[in-house]
C-alpha positions, 0 to 999 in steps of 0.5 A: 897871237891866236884867235880870241875866245869868247868868255860868254860874259857881256860888257854892254852889248859886246862879249869879252874875248880873251886872247892867247899870248906867248911867253915872249909877251911878258917881256914886251909888257915890261918893256912897254912899262919901262917906256911909260916910266921914262916918258913920264918920269916926274909922276912915275917917280913921285908915285913910286916914292910915295909908296917907299915913304909909306913902307918906311912908315910901316916899318917904323910902326912895326919897330915901335910895336916891337913886331919888326919880324913882320917886316918880311911878310909885309914886304911880300904883301906888296904882291897882294895889295899891288893891284889896288895900289897901282890904280893910278898907274893904270889910269896914267897908262890909259891916258898915255895910250890915247894921248890924253894929258897925264895930270896928278889930279886925274891919277888921284881920282882914278878910283872914282871911275868904278868906286863900288866895283873896285871896292869889292875887289879891294876888300877881297885883296884886303882879306887875302892880305890879312890872311897872309899876315895871320899865317905868317904870324903863326909860322913865326910862332911855330918855327921860333917857339923859343922866341923871335930873333932880334933884327940883328940876328934874324937874317943869320937865323933864317939862312944859317939854321935848320928851323930858319931855312924850314921857315923860309921854305914853308913860308915861301910855298904858302905865300906863293900859293896865296899870291898866285890866287890873288894874281889870278883874280886881279891880273886883268880885273882891276885895269878892266874896271877902269876901262869898261862898264862891267861888274867886279864879278865879271872882271874877276871871272874873266881874269881867272879865265885869262890866266887859265887860258895862258898858263905859261905866259901868265906864270912867267908874268907873275914871276916877273912881278914877284921878282921886281917886287922883291928887288924893291923890298930887299933894296930897303924899299928904295927899288920900289921907286922904280919897280912899282911904277914899271910893274903898274904900267906894264900891267895895263899893257898886259890887260890890253894884249890879253883882252880884246877891245 
């Protein structure tokens, strides 16, 4: 790693400093996340299972409301909401790092460490999520003006028809831009708020600067997060039982490498 750069923003009496990392580091973070997962399998699996169950509940609601076509966009929305949903995992990783007990009650109370500042970032991510769902709905209407295909037809329609492929290409491009914007503001900001006495704006600005400082490694890291999330979604959400906790733990290790203590 090269020397850290001073962001010019203070936390207490110390300036936040961003480190430069290499393209090998995202793999190191992922490996560290896996090690955390295997060292606390009970809590990790319970955390992942919770969000898998929630995913099934959302799918059931969409089916009941006859808008099951929104299931794919909602699956992609995990990449937008993930940083806030993983707060408990960041706290667990922090505790493992300093050899503190990792108890369920501590994980559930993690958001209480900086409730106001986390709420600010949470609201920003919620706005991004609602914007994405609105865009996805409009794209469905635009590309499927003759009617939304039913569940049995939607996959063949998406991959075997011209308008289906066009929808996937445009939707993926738009979603990728929005997802990367969310990634930039949340890459290290949420774990930072759990670890330091700073405000949300400072955390967000530092996160964006961190991504700008390390474009190659952070693009790779964003791609790995998206890939693991998609694996979780396309295995009928069962993969999230493992991939979601691993990503959460790995994100904590990414924060630790990117921001100097």
